[in-house]
Steps between C-alpha positions, in 0.01 A plus 500: 500500500644839400510804719218671312283190534559493876417869532188452289390210714535702823404852390289446191589585139802719436414839352682654206656757732645225717631320189667822379649554846638146504650544152657831602646348816654218299651743249653713776636189672664391173655845451656501846596132510855586394537727805474216751841350434699823469346795687812716471519441127134589473562833672788571262283418196224726632754778556630457144147540368453808719828641370372476145200716590707746704745542212206573269375767746853645521534526121152649457569760771829591334340544157214698649744734673690543175185580300380745767837676491493531119141626484536745791247304708402559859797524737309308768424215261863496387616476862247224571620290206866546598417409862314190380802390298736554796278315747455204266874484436558499878242222532691290246831545681372457856279202415772314314752574774269382779397180326851403389716610795275514808202265467413522870141547611578854624656603168219349296249675728683826437477437126129423519442815703693703243295351218175583681613859556601534133171352385 
């Protein structure tokens, strides 16, 4: 007897919402199955993916600052785009340094706090 048959026997027929929830749970479990054996490697892969997005934000902020400077745009908007580029560059450096050199719980907590403040 399968799990769904046992649930159906006890609780009645399974609704479509419950079936969708079960399918979603299975998909998420499959996605994170590789994390069980190597949690540190999983954190490094997640950080690499985050770095890709942060680098995109850094490049976009740089190009936006450059276009604002050429078109005599707002000084406040120019400063905001430069500040965004600087903060994202600092996030890249600090995050990589913490995860590679000091992977203690305090250092990772510091990094998570920094990411929350930046967000």
